[in-house]
Structures are given as C-alpha cells and as structure tokens.
PDB file of N, CA, C and O in Angstrom:
ATOM      1  N   MET A   1       0.836  -1.168   0.000  1.00  0.00           N
ATOM      2  CA  MET A   1       0.000   0.000   0.000  1.00  0.00           C
ATOM      3  C   MET A   1       0.893   1.248   0.000  1.00  0.00           C
ATOM      4  O   MET A   1       1.887   1.295   0.724  1.00  0.00           O
ATOM      5  N   GLU A   2       0.550   2.238  -0.792  1.00  0.00           N
ATOM      6  CA  GLU A   2       1.321   3.480  -0.866  1.00  0.00           C
ATOM      7  C   GLU A   2       0.685   4.561  -0.001  1.00  0.00           C
ATOM      8  O   GLU A   2      -0.537   4.640   0.132  1.00  0.00           O
ATOM      9  N   TYR A   3       1.533   5.378   0.575  1.00  0.00           N
ATOM     10  CA  TYR A   3       1.074   6.500   1.387  1.00  0.00           C
ATOM     11  C   TYR A   3       1.759   7.771   0.924  1.00  0.00           C
ATOM     12  O   TYR A   3       2.865   7.731   0.385  1.00  0.00           O
ATOM     13  N   THR A   4       1.111   8.875   1.133  1.00  0.00           N
ATOM     14  CA  THR A   4       1.696  10.185   0.892  1.00  0.00           C
ATOM     15  C   THR A   4       1.967  10.820   2.242  1.00  0.00           C
ATOM     16  O   THR A   4       1.104  10.825   3.120  1.00  0.00           O
ATOM     17  N   VAL A   5       3.170  11.357   2.405  1.00  0.00           N
ATOM     18  CA  VAL A   5       3.539  12.048   3.633  1.00  0.00           C
ATOM     19  C   VAL A   5       3.579  13.537   3.336  1.00  0.00           C
ATOM     20  O   VAL A   5       4.220  13.968   2.377  1.00  0.00           O
ATOM     21  N   LYS A   6       2.897  14.318   4.155  1.00  0.00           N
ATOM     22  CA  LYS A   6       2.874  15.765   3.982  1.00  0.00           C
ATOM     23  C   LYS A   6       3.372  16.439   5.251  1.00  0.00           C
ATOM     24  O   LYS A   6       3.024  16.034   6.360  1.00  0.00           O
ATOM     25  N   LEU A   7       4.184  17.465   5.079  1.00  0.00           N
ATOM     26  CA  LEU A   7       4.557  18.330   6.178  1.00  0.00           C
ATOM     27  C   LEU A   7       3.650  19.552   6.061  1.00  0.00           C
ATOM     28  O   LEU A   7       3.748  20.317   5.102  1.00  0.00           O
ATOM     29  N   VAL A   8       2.778  19.725   7.030  1.00  0.00           N
ATOM     30  CA  VAL A   8       1.800  20.807   6.986  1.00  0.00           C
ATOM     31  C   VAL A   8       2.014  21.673   8.220  1.00  0.00           C
ATOM     32  O   VAL A   8       2.030  21.180   9.348  1.00  0.00           O
ATOM     33  N   ILE A   9       2.178  22.965   7.988  1.00  0.00           N
ATOM     34  CA  ILE A   9       2.423  23.904   9.079  1.00  0.00           C
ATOM     35  C   ILE A   9       1.282  24.911   9.103  1.00  0.00           C
ATOM     36  O   ILE A   9       0.943  25.501   8.077  1.00  0.00           O
ATOM     37  N   PHE A  10       0.696  25.101  10.269  1.00  0.00           N
ATOM     38  CA  PHE A  10      -0.461  25.987  10.403  1.00  0.00           C
ATOM     39  C   PHE A  10      -0.100  27.258  11.153  1.00  0.00           C
ATOM     40  O   PHE A  10       0.758  27.257  12.036  1.00  0.00           O
ATOM     41  N   ASP A  11      -0.759  28.323  10.791  1.00  0.00           N
ATOM     42  CA  ASP A  11      -0.662  29.594  11.483  1.00  0.00           C
ATOM     43  C   ASP A  11      -2.034  29.909  12.068  1.00  0.00           C
ATOM     44  O   ASP A  11      -3.022  29.256  11.730  1.00  0.00           O
ATOM     45  N   LEU A  12      -2.094  30.883  12.921  1.00  0.00           N
ATOM     46  CA  LEU A  12      -3.349  31.348  13.532  1.00  0.00           C
ATOM     47  C   LEU A  12      -4.038  30.289  14.387  1.00  0.00           C
ATOM     48  O   LEU A  12      -5.262  30.289  14.513  1.00  0.00           O
ATOM     49  N   GLU A  13      -3.258  29.393  14.970  1.00  0.00           N
ATOM     50  CA  GLU A  13      -3.853  28.352  15.805  1.00  0.00           C
ATOM     51  C   GLU A  13      -4.329  28.901  17.147  1.00  0.00           C
ATOM     52  O   GLU A  13      -5.267  28.359  17.732  1.00  0.00           O
ATOM     53  N   GLU A  14      -3.716  29.939  17.631  1.00  0.00           N
ATOM     54  CA  GLU A  14      -4.100  30.497  18.923  1.00  0.00           C
ATOM     55  C   GLU A  14      -4.435  31.974  18.798  1.00  0.00           C
ATOM     56  O   GLU A  14      -4.364  32.725  19.770  1.00  0.00           O
ATOM     57  N   GLN A  15      -4.792  32.371  17.617  1.00  0.00           N
ATOM     58  CA  GLN A  15      -5.067  33.774  17.344  1.00  0.00           C
ATOM     59  C   GLN A  15      -6.088  34.362  18.304  1.00  0.00           C
ATOM     60  O   GLN A  15      -5.895  35.463  18.821  1.00  0.00           O
ATOM     61  N   GLN A  16      -7.167  33.641  18.545  1.00  0.00           N
ATOM     62  CA  GLN A  16      -8.214  34.136  19.433  1.00  0.00           C
ATOM     63  C   GLN A  16      -8.513  33.134  20.540  1.00  0.00           C
ATOM     64  O   GLN A  16      -9.505  33.280  21.254  1.00  0.00           O
ATOM     65  N   GLY A  17      -7.694  32.151  20.686  1.00  0.00           N
ATOM     66  CA  GLY A  17      -7.938  31.120  21.684  1.00  0.00           C
ATOM     67  C   GLY A  17      -8.822  30.019  21.123  1.00  0.00           C
ATOM     68  O   GLY A  17      -9.705  30.283  20.307  1.00  0.00           O
ATOM     69  N   VAL A  18      -8.596  28.819  21.546  1.00  0.00           N
ATOM     70  CA  VAL A  18      -9.322  27.659  21.026  1.00  0.00           C
ATOM     71  C   VAL A  18     -10.827  27.792  21.228  1.00  0.00           C
ATOM     72  O   VAL A  18     -11.598  27.413  20.347  1.00  0.00           O
ATOM     73  N   LEU A  19     -11.254  28.317  22.356  1.00  0.00           N
ATOM     74  CA  LEU A  19     -12.682  28.420  22.634  1.00  0.00           C
ATOM     75  C   LEU A  19     -13.327  29.606  21.925  1.00  0.00           C
ATOM     76  O   LEU A  19     -14.552  29.664  21.816  1.00  0.00           O
ATOM     77  N   ASN A  20     -12.530  30.543  21.445  1.00  0.00           N
ATOM     78  CA  ASN A  20     -13.075  31.746  20.816  1.00  0.00           C
ATOM     79  C   ASN A  20     -12.647  31.882  19.368  1.00  0.00           C
ATOM     80  O   ASN A  20     -12.400  32.995  18.903  1.00  0.00           O
ATOM     81  N   GLY A  21     -12.554  30.792  18.655  1.00  0.00           N
ATOM     82  CA  GLY A  21     -12.262  30.887  17.230  1.00  0.00           C
ATOM     83  C   GLY A  21     -10.838  30.546  16.845  1.00  0.00           C
ATOM     84  O   GLY A  21     -10.461  30.760  15.693  1.00  0.00           O
ATOM     85  N   GLY A  22     -10.031  30.026  17.754  1.00  0.00           N
ATOM     86  CA  GLY A  22      -8.666  29.638  17.426  1.00  0.00           C
ATOM     87  C   GLY A  22      -8.640  28.466  16.454  1.00  0.00           C
ATOM     88  O   GLY A  22      -9.644  28.176  15.803  1.00  0.00           O
ATOM     89  N   ILE A  23      -7.534  27.812  16.356  1.00  0.00           N
ATOM     90  CA  ILE A  23      -7.258  26.715  15.414  1.00  0.00           C
ATOM     91  C   ILE A  23      -7.750  27.041  14.008  1.00  0.00           C
ATOM     92  O   ILE A  23      -8.335  26.197  13.329  1.00  0.00           O
ATOM     93  N   ILE A  24      -7.503  28.272  13.586  1.00  0.00           N
ATOM     94  CA  ILE A  24      -7.981  28.753  12.295  1.00  0.00           C
ATOM     95  C   ILE A  24      -7.304  28.016  11.139  1.00  0.00           C
ATOM     96  O   ILE A  24      -7.980  27.547  10.223  1.00  0.00           O
ATOM     97  N   GLY A  25      -5.966  27.910  11.175  1.00  0.00           N
ATOM     98  CA  GLY A  25      -5.244  27.278  10.072  1.00  0.00           C
ATOM     99  C   GLY A  25      -5.576  25.806   9.897  1.00  0.00           C
ATOM    100  O   GLY A  25      -5.856  25.366   8.782  1.00  0.00           O
ATOM    101  N   SER A  26      -5.550  25.048  10.965  1.00  0.00           N
ATOM    102  CA  SER A  26      -5.833  23.613  10.862  1.00  0.00           C
ATOM    103  C   SER A  26      -7.297  23.344  10.512  1.00  0.00           C
ATOM    104  O   SER A  26      -7.594  22.408   9.770  1.00  0.00           O
ATOM    105  N   SER A  27      -8.202  24.150  11.035  1.00  0.00           N
ATOM    106  CA  SER A  27      -9.621  23.986  10.691  1.00  0.00           C
ATOM    107  C   SER A  27      -9.847  24.212   9.201  1.00  0.00           C
ATOM    108  O   SER A  27     -10.597  23.477   8.559  1.00  0.00           O
ATOM    109  N   TYR A  28      -9.198  25.225   8.665  1.00  0.00           N
ATOM    110  CA  TYR A  28      -9.319  25.501   7.236  1.00  0.00           C
ATOM    111  C   TYR A  28      -8.803  24.313   6.421  1.00  0.00           C
ATOM    112  O   TYR A  28      -9.423  23.910   5.437  1.00  0.00           O
ATOM    113  N   TYR A  29      -7.663  23.757   6.840  1.00  0.00           N
ATOM    114  CA  TYR A  29      -7.078  22.618   6.132  1.00  0.00           C
ATOM    115  C   TYR A  29      -8.039  21.427   6.127  1.00  0.00           C
ATOM    116  O   TYR A  29      -8.257  20.809   5.085  1.00  0.00           O
ATOM    117  N   VAL A  30      -8.600  21.112   7.264  1.00  0.00           N
ATOM    118  CA  VAL A  30      -9.500  19.964   7.369  1.00  0.00           C
ATOM    119  C   VAL A  30     -10.749  20.172   6.515  1.00  0.00           C
ATOM    120  O   VAL A  30     -11.188  19.251   5.827  1.00  0.00           O
ATOM    121  N   ARG A  31     -11.320  21.368   6.553  1.00  0.00           N
ATOM    122  CA  ARG A  31     -12.535  21.646   5.772  1.00  0.00           C
ATOM    123  C   ARG A  31     -12.287  21.605   4.260  1.00  0.00           C
ATOM    124  O   ARG A  31     -13.201  21.311   3.489  1.00  0.00           O
ATOM    125  N   ASN A  32     -11.053  21.899   3.837  1.00  0.00           N
ATOM    126  CA  ASN A  32     -10.764  22.021   2.406  1.00  0.00           C
ATOM    127  C   ASN A  32      -9.831  20.938   1.883  1.00  0.00           C
ATOM    128  O   ASN A  32      -9.164  21.136   0.867  1.00  0.00           O
ATOM    129  N   ASN A  33      -9.774  19.803   2.558  1.00  0.00           N
ATOM    130  CA  ASN A  33      -8.872  18.726   2.174  1.00  0.00           C
ATOM    131  C   ASN A  33      -9.657  17.417   2.147  1.00  0.00           C
ATOM    132  O   ASN A  33     -10.392  17.102   3.083  1.00  0.00           O
ATOM    133  N   SER A  34      -9.496  16.678   1.088  1.00  0.00           N
ATOM    134  CA  SER A  34     -10.227  15.411   0.974  1.00  0.00           C
ATOM    135  C   SER A  34      -9.345  14.201   1.273  1.00  0.00           C
ATOM    136  O   SER A  34      -9.766  13.065   1.054  1.00  0.00           O
ATOM    137  N   ASP A  35      -8.128  14.428   1.769  1.00  0.00           N
ATOM    138  CA  ASP A  35      -7.237  13.304   2.087  1.00  0.00           C
ATOM    139  C   ASP A  35      -7.819  12.440   3.202  1.00  0.00           C
ATOM    140  O   ASP A  35      -8.500  12.929   4.103  1.00  0.00           O
ATOM    141  N   ASP A  36      -7.534  11.153   3.118  1.00  0.00           N
ATOM    142  CA  ASP A  36      -7.878  10.222   4.182  1.00  0.00           C
ATOM    143  C   ASP A  36      -6.679  10.181   5.120  1.00  0.00           C
ATOM    144  O   ASP A  36      -5.710   9.473   4.849  1.00  0.00           O
ATOM    145  N   ILE A  37      -6.730  10.920   6.207  1.00  0.00           N
ATOM    146  CA  ILE A  37      -5.585  11.079   7.109  1.00  0.00           C
ATOM    147  C   ILE A  37      -5.487   9.868   8.027  1.00  0.00           C
ATOM    148  O   ILE A  37      -6.445   9.521   8.717  1.00  0.00           O
ATOM    149  N   GLU A  38      -4.317   9.228   8.029  1.00  0.00           N
ATOM    150  CA  GLU A  38      -4.076   8.040   8.848  1.00  0.00           C
ATOM    151  C   GLU A  38      -3.353   8.375  10.153  1.00  0.00           C
ATOM    152  O   GLU A  38      -3.527   7.677  11.152  1.00  0.00           O
ATOM    153  N   CYS A  39      -2.545   9.438  10.152  1.00  0.00           N
ATOM    154  CA  CYS A  39      -1.708   9.733  11.305  1.00  0.00           C
ATOM    155  C   CYS A  39      -1.378  11.227  11.335  1.00  0.00           C
ATOM    156  O   CYS A  39      -1.231  11.862  10.291  1.00  0.00           O
ATOM    157  N   VAL A  40      -1.264  11.775  12.543  1.00  0.00           N
ATOM    158  CA  VAL A  40      -0.836  13.158  12.739  1.00  0.00           C
ATOM    159  C   VAL A  40       0.229  13.165  13.816  1.00  0.00           C
ATOM    160  O   VAL A  40       0.063  12.548  14.869  1.00  0.00           O
ATOM    161  N   ILE A  41       1.317  13.859  13.554  1.00  0.00           N
ATOM    162  CA  ILE A  41       2.347  14.091  14.569  1.00  0.00           C
ATOM    163  C   ILE A  41       2.345  15.592  14.807  1.00  0.00           C
ATOM    164  O   ILE A  41       2.646  16.369  13.901  1.00  0.00           O
ATOM    165  N   ASN A  42       2.009  15.997  16.012  1.00  0.00           N
ATOM    166  CA  ASN A  42       1.822  17.404  16.328  1.00  0.00           C
ATOM    167  C   ASN A  42       2.994  17.921  17.154  1.00  0.00           C
ATOM    168  O   ASN A  42       3.229  17.448  18.266  1.00  0.00           O
ATOM    169  N   PHE A  43       3.724  18.883  16.619  1.00  0.00           N
ATOM    170  CA  PHE A  43       4.812  19.544  17.338  1.00  0.00           C
ATOM    171  C   PHE A  43       4.282  20.886  17.842  1.00  0.00           C
ATOM    172  O   PHE A  43       4.531  21.926  17.233  1.00  0.00           O
ATOM    173  N   GLU A  44       3.577  20.857  18.917  1.00  0.00           N
ATOM    174  CA  GLU A  44       2.900  22.040  19.431  1.00  0.00           C
ATOM    175  C   GLU A  44       3.882  23.067  19.975  1.00  0.00           C
ATOM    176  O   GLU A  44       4.748  22.748  20.789  1.00  0.00           O
ATOM    177  N   MET A  45       3.737  24.295  19.516  1.00  0.00           N
ATOM    178  CA  MET A  45       4.446  25.469  20.020  1.00  0.00           C
ATOM    179  C   MET A  45       5.962  25.441  19.832  1.00  0.00           C
ATOM    180  O   MET A  45       6.678  26.111  20.576  1.00  0.00           O
ATOM    181  N   ILE A  46       6.460  24.699  18.877  1.00  0.00           N
ATOM    182  CA  ILE A  46       7.897  24.717  18.624  1.00  0.00           C
ATOM    183  C   ILE A  46       8.281  26.087  18.091  1.00  0.00           C
ATOM    184  O   ILE A  46       7.648  26.592  17.164  1.00  0.00           O
ATOM    185  N   GLY A  47       9.298  26.684  18.659  1.00  0.00           N
ATOM    186  CA  GLY A  47       9.804  27.952  18.164  1.00  0.00           C
ATOM    187  C   GLY A  47       9.197  29.182  18.813  1.00  0.00           C
ATOM    188  O   GLY A  47       9.563  30.301  18.452  1.00  0.00           O
ATOM    189  N   MET A  48       8.296  29.017  19.746  1.00  0.00           N
ATOM    190  CA  MET A  48       7.674  30.165  20.397  1.00  0.00           C
ATOM    191  C   MET A  48       8.590  30.706  21.476  1.00  0.00           C
ATOM    192  O   MET A  48       8.963  29.980  22.397  1.00  0.00           O
ATOM    193  N   CYS A  49       8.956  31.969  21.373  1.00  0.00           N
ATOM    194  CA  CYS A  49       9.738  32.608  22.424  1.00  0.00           C
ATOM    195  C   CYS A  49       9.418  34.097  22.437  1.00  0.00           C
ATOM    196  O   CYS A  49       9.641  34.799  21.451  1.00  0.00           O
ATOM    197  N   ARG A  50       8.904  34.564  23.542  1.00  0.00           N
ATOM    198  CA  ARG A  50       8.589  35.983  23.723  1.00  0.00           C
ATOM    199  C   ARG A  50       9.110  36.387  25.098  1.00  0.00           C
ATOM    200  O   ARG A  50       8.467  36.071  26.099  1.00  0.00           O
ATOM    201  N   PRO A  51      10.245  37.070  25.187  1.00  0.00           N
ATOM    202  CA  PRO A  51      10.818  37.426  26.484  1.00  0.00           C
ATOM    203  C   PRO A  51      10.135  38.609  27.177  1.00  0.00           C
ATOM    204  O   PRO A  51      10.430  38.886  28.339  1.00  0.00           O
ATOM    205  N   GLU A  52       9.243  39.302  26.498  1.00  0.00           N
ATOM    206  CA  GLU A  52       8.580  40.451  27.111  1.00  0.00           C
ATOM    207  C   GLU A  52       7.567  39.982  28.161  1.00  0.00           C
ATOM    208  O   GLU A  52       6.943  38.934  27.994  1.00  0.00           O
ATOM    209  N   PRO A  53       7.400  40.759  29.248  1.00  0.00           N
ATOM    210  CA  PRO A  53       6.405  40.411  30.268  1.00  0.00           C
ATOM    211  C   PRO A  53       4.996  40.336  29.658  1.00  0.00           C
ATOM    212  O   PRO A  53       4.675  41.050  28.708  1.00  0.00           O
ATOM    213  N   ASN A  54       4.174  39.459  30.226  1.00  0.00           N
ATOM    214  CA  ASN A  54       2.766  39.287  29.846  1.00  0.00           C
ATOM    215  C   ASN A  54       2.566  38.790  28.408  1.00  0.00           C
ATOM    216  O   ASN A  54       1.577  39.135  27.763  1.00  0.00           O
ATOM    217  N   THR A  55       3.497  37.988  27.916  1.00  0.00           N
ATOM    218  CA  THR A  55       3.333  37.389  26.590  1.00  0.00           C
ATOM    219  C   THR A  55       2.992  35.902  26.668  1.00  0.00           C
ATOM    220  O   THR A  55       2.707  35.283  25.644  1.00  0.00           O
ATOM    221  N   GLN A  56       3.017  35.324  27.863  1.00  0.00           N
ATOM    222  CA  GLN A  56       2.648  33.918  28.054  1.00  0.00           C
ATOM    223  C   GLN A  56       1.242  33.870  28.624  1.00  0.00           C
ATOM    224  O   GLN A  56       1.017  34.272  29.765  1.00  0.00           O
ATOM    225  N   VAL A  57       0.302  33.382  27.841  1.00  0.00           N
ATOM    226  CA  VAL A  57      -1.077  33.259  28.303  1.00  0.00           C
ATOM    227  C   VAL A  57      -1.337  31.782  28.585  1.00  0.00           C
ATOM    228  O   VAL A  57      -1.074  30.925  27.741  1.00  0.00           O
ATOM    229  N   THR A  58      -1.846  31.497  29.754  1.00  0.00           N
ATOM    230  CA  THR A  58      -2.157  30.111  30.111  1.00  0.00           C
ATOM    231  C   THR A  58      -3.668  29.931  30.180  1.00  0.00           C
ATOM    232  O   THR A  58      -4.375  30.832  30.631  1.00  0.00           O
ATOM    233  N   PRO A  59      -4.171  28.787  29.740  1.00  0.00           N
ATOM    234  CA  PRO A  59      -5.601  28.514  29.870  1.00  0.00           C
ATOM    235  C   PRO A  59      -6.020  28.607  31.343  1.00  0.00           C
ATOM    236  O   PRO A  59      -5.228  28.282  32.228  1.00  0.00           O
ATOM    237  N   SER A  60      -7.217  29.033  31.604  1.00  0.00           N
ATOM    238  CA  SER A  60      -7.663  29.284  32.979  1.00  0.00           C
ATOM    239  C   SER A  60      -7.556  28.054  33.883  1.00  0.00           C
ATOM    240  O   SER A  60      -7.285  28.190  35.076  1.00  0.00           O
ATOM    241  N   LEU A  61      -7.762  26.871  33.336  1.00  0.00           N
ATOM    242  CA  LEU A  61      -7.707  25.662  34.178  1.00  0.00           C
ATOM    243  C   LEU A  61      -6.292  25.295  34.621  1.00  0.00           C
ATOM    244  O   LEU A  61      -6.132  24.519  35.563  1.00  0.00           O
ATOM    245  N   VAL A  62      -5.268  25.830  33.970  1.00  0.00           N
ATOM    246  CA  VAL A  62      -3.881  25.504  34.345  1.00  0.00           C
ATOM    247  C   VAL A  62      -3.621  25.883  35.795  1.00  0.00           C
ATOM    248  O   VAL A  62      -2.905  25.175  36.505  1.00  0.00           O
ATOM    249  N   LYS A  63      -4.192  26.980  36.234  1.00  0.00           N
ATOM    250  CA  LYS A  63      -3.995  27.440  37.612  1.00  0.00           C
ATOM    251  C   LYS A  63      -4.427  26.371  38.615  1.00  0.00           C
ATOM    252  O   LYS A  63      -3.834  26.256  39.687  1.00  0.00           O
ATOM    253  N   TRP A  64      -5.453  25.591  38.276  1.00  0.00           N
ATOM    254  CA  TRP A  64      -5.981  24.578  39.191  1.00  0.00           C
ATOM    255  C   TRP A  64      -5.433  23.189  38.910  1.00  0.00           C
ATOM    256  O   TRP A  64      -5.236  22.403  39.836  1.00  0.00           O
ATOM    257  N   ILE A  65      -5.185  22.880  37.653  1.00  0.00           N
ATOM    258  CA  ILE A  65      -4.710  21.545  37.283  1.00  0.00           C
ATOM    259  C   ILE A  65      -3.204  21.405  37.489  1.00  0.00           C
ATOM    260  O   ILE A  65      -2.727  20.371  37.958  1.00  0.00           O
ATOM    261  N   ARG A  66      -2.455  22.458  37.132  1.00  0.00           N
ATOM    262  CA  ARG A  66      -0.984  22.449  37.265  1.00  0.00           C
ATOM    263  C   ARG A  66      -0.533  23.688  38.027  1.00  0.00           C
ATOM    264  O   ARG A  66       0.106  24.564  37.444  1.00  0.00           O
ATOM    265  N   PRO A  67      -0.852  23.783  39.327  1.00  0.00           N
ATOM    266  CA  PRO A  67      -0.543  24.998  40.086  1.00  0.00           C
ATOM    267  C   PRO A  67       0.941  25.341  40.121  1.00  0.00           C
ATOM    268  O   PRO A  67       1.304  26.517  40.121  1.00  0.00           O
ATOM    269  N   GLN A  68       1.799  24.328  40.150  1.00  0.00           N
ATOM    270  CA  GLN A  68       3.240  24.574  40.161  1.00  0.00           C
ATOM    271  C   GLN A  68       3.682  25.245  38.859  1.00  0.00           C
ATOM    272  O   GLN A  68       4.474  26.187  38.878  1.00  0.00           O
ATOM    273  N   LEU A  69       3.176  24.765  37.756  1.00  0.00           N
ATOM    274  CA  LEU A  69       3.483  25.365  36.457  1.00  0.00           C
ATOM    275  C   LEU A  69       2.953  26.794  36.391  1.00  0.00           C
ATOM    276  O   LEU A  69       3.645  27.699  35.926  1.00  0.00           O
ATOM    277  N   TYR A  70       1.735  26.989  36.854  1.00  0.00           N
ATOM    278  CA  TYR A  70       1.155  28.337  36.825  1.00  0.00           C
ATOM    279  C   TYR A  70       1.990  29.307  37.656  1.00  0.00           C
ATOM    280  O   TYR A  70       2.239  30.434  37.229  1.00  0.00           O
ATOM    281  N   ARG A  71       2.426  28.872  38.851  1.00  0.00           N
ATOM    282  CA  ARG A  71       3.260  29.741  39.691  1.00  0.00           C
ATOM    283  C   ARG A  71       4.570  30.084  38.999  1.00  0.00           C
ATOM    284  O   ARG A  71       5.050  31.213  39.106  1.00  0.00           O
ATOM    285  N   ALA A  72       5.157  29.117  38.287  1.00  0.00           N
ATOM    286  CA  ALA A  72       6.407  29.385  37.564  1.00  0.00           C
ATOM    287  C   ALA A  72       6.197  30.447  36.494  1.00  0.00           C
ATOM    288  O   ALA A  72       7.035  31.334  36.328  1.00  0.00           O
ATOM    289  N   VAL A  73       5.092  30.365  35.769  1.00  0.00           N
ATOM    290  CA  VAL A  73       4.766  31.363  34.746  1.00  0.00           C
ATOM    291  C   VAL A  73       4.521  32.715  35.407  1.00  0.00           C
ATOM    292  O   VAL A  73       5.014  33.745  34.947  1.00  0.00           O
ATOM    293  N   GLU A  74       3.752  32.693  36.492  1.00  0.00           N
ATOM    294  CA  GLU A  74       3.433  33.926  37.209  1.00  0.00           C
ATOM    295  C   GLU A  74       4.699  34.581  37.770  1.00  0.00           C
ATOM    296  O   GLU A  74       4.875  35.795  37.658  1.00  0.00           O
ATOM    297  N   ASN A  75       5.578  33.777  38.372  1.00  0.00           N
ATOM    298  CA  ASN A  75       6.825  34.299  38.938  1.00  0.00           C
ATOM    299  C   ASN A  75       7.770  34.841  37.872  1.00  0.00           C
ATOM    300  O   ASN A  75       8.662  35.634  38.173  1.00  0.00           O
ATOM    301  N   ASN A  76       7.576  34.418  36.643  1.00  0.00           N
ATOM    302  CA  ASN A  76       8.398  34.882  35.519  1.00  0.00           C
ATOM    303  C   ASN A  76       7.702  36.033  34.765  1.00  0.00           C
ATOM    304  O   ASN A  76       8.022  36.307  33.608  1.00  0.00           O
ATOM    305  N   ASN A  77       6.753  36.696  35.434  1.00  0.00           N
ATOM    306  CA  ASN A  77       6.004  37.817  34.852  1.00  0.00           C
ATOM    307  C   ASN A  77       5.292  37.441  33.556  1.00  0.00           C
ATOM    308  O   ASN A  77       5.162  38.263  32.649  1.00  0.00           O
ATOM    309  N   HIS A  78       4.840  36.209  33.477  1.00  0.00           N
ATOM    310  CA  HIS A  78       4.085  35.719  32.314  1.00  0.00           C
ATOM    311  C   HIS A  78       4.860  35.915  31.005  1.00  0.00           C
ATOM    312  O   HIS A  78       4.280  36.258  29.975  1.00  0.00           O
ATOM    313  N   ARG A  79       6.186  35.691  31.064  1.00  0.00           N
ATOM    314  CA  ARG A  79       7.006  35.750  29.852  1.00  0.00           C
ATOM    315  C   ARG A  79       6.929  34.407  29.124  1.00  0.00           C
ATOM    316  O   ARG A  79       6.914  33.357  29.767  1.00  0.00           O
ATOM    317  N   GLY A  80       6.879  34.431  27.809  1.00  0.00           N
ATOM    318  CA  GLY A  80       6.849  33.206  27.021  1.00  0.00           C
ATOM    319  C   GLY A  80       8.246  32.811  26.575  1.00  0.00           C
ATOM    320  O   GLY A  80       8.495  32.623  25.384  1.00  0.00           O
ATOM    321  N   ASP A  81       9.171  32.682  27.546  1.00  0.00           N
ATOM    322  CA  ASP A  81      10.575  32.429  27.205  1.00  0.00           C
ATOM    323  C   ASP A  81      11.105  31.105  27.734  1.00  0.00           C
ATOM    324  O   ASP A  81      12.299  30.968  27.999  1.00  0.00           O
ATOM    325  N   PHE A  82      10.211  30.128  27.888  1.00  0.00           N
ATOM    326  CA  PHE A  82      10.635  28.819  28.386  1.00  0.00           C
ATOM    327  C   PHE A  82       9.701  27.728  27.905  1.00  0.00           C
ATOM    328  O   PHE A  82       8.611  28.010  27.407  1.00  0.00           O
ATOM    329  N   ILE A  83      10.122  26.496  28.051  1.00  0.00           N
ATOM    330  CA  ILE A  83       9.272  25.340  27.765  1.00  0.00           C
ATOM    331  C   ILE A  83       9.228  24.498  29.023  1.00  0.00           C
ATOM    332  O   ILE A  83      10.269  24.164  29.590  1.00  0.00           O
ATOM    333  N   ARG A  84       8.038  24.159  29.457  1.00  0.00           N
ATOM    334  CA  ARG A  84       7.859  23.358  30.674  1.00  0.00           C
ATOM    335  C   ARG A  84       6.999  22.139  30.354  1.00  0.00           C
ATOM    336  O   ARG A  84       6.207  22.152  29.412  1.00  0.00           O
ATOM    337  N   ASN A  85       7.168  21.090  31.152  1.00  0.00           N
ATOM    338  CA  ASN A  85       6.333  19.898  31.028  1.00  0.00           C
ATOM    339  C   ASN A  85       5.100  20.054  31.859  1.00  0.00           C
ATOM    340  O   ASN A  85       4.260  19.155  31.892  1.00  0.00           O
TER     341      ASN A  85
END
C-alpha cells in the first residue's frame, strides 16, 4: 500500500484562543482537504519565544490543574521564554 507524507504547518492556531475561534489554520485545512488522514504528529508550540512580560497566556484551568506550572509562569512575569512539562 502506498502512502503520501505531507509536512503541513499551520498559522493562527491560537489567534483568538481555542474556545473563541482559534485553530484557524488547521480547521481551514480539514474543511478544504479530501485526504484520508491516517496519522498526525503534532509539534505544538515549537519555536515560540517571547521574552517580554505578559506574553505567556495560560488557559484558565492551568492554575488549578498544574498549580506549580502556573506559579512558575506567574513568577516569571508571564514571559513566554521557556518550555515546561
């Protein structure tokens, strides 16, 4: 069986937040693509770095689900200059 492999990169995924109209690029791709997709490998947020204060926005539930992570972001003045697990 033959397969086609595509490298697809999306923009505007967090433009307005997932709950408020985000995932614009990937949604457009899915609506306008007739491929039978077998697998997706998602490299979320690779290359994002914003050292200015208040550039790291965390979903509201992070404060309750991952309080240690939220405190680290808060203590760093909400800078988007790190990657955490």
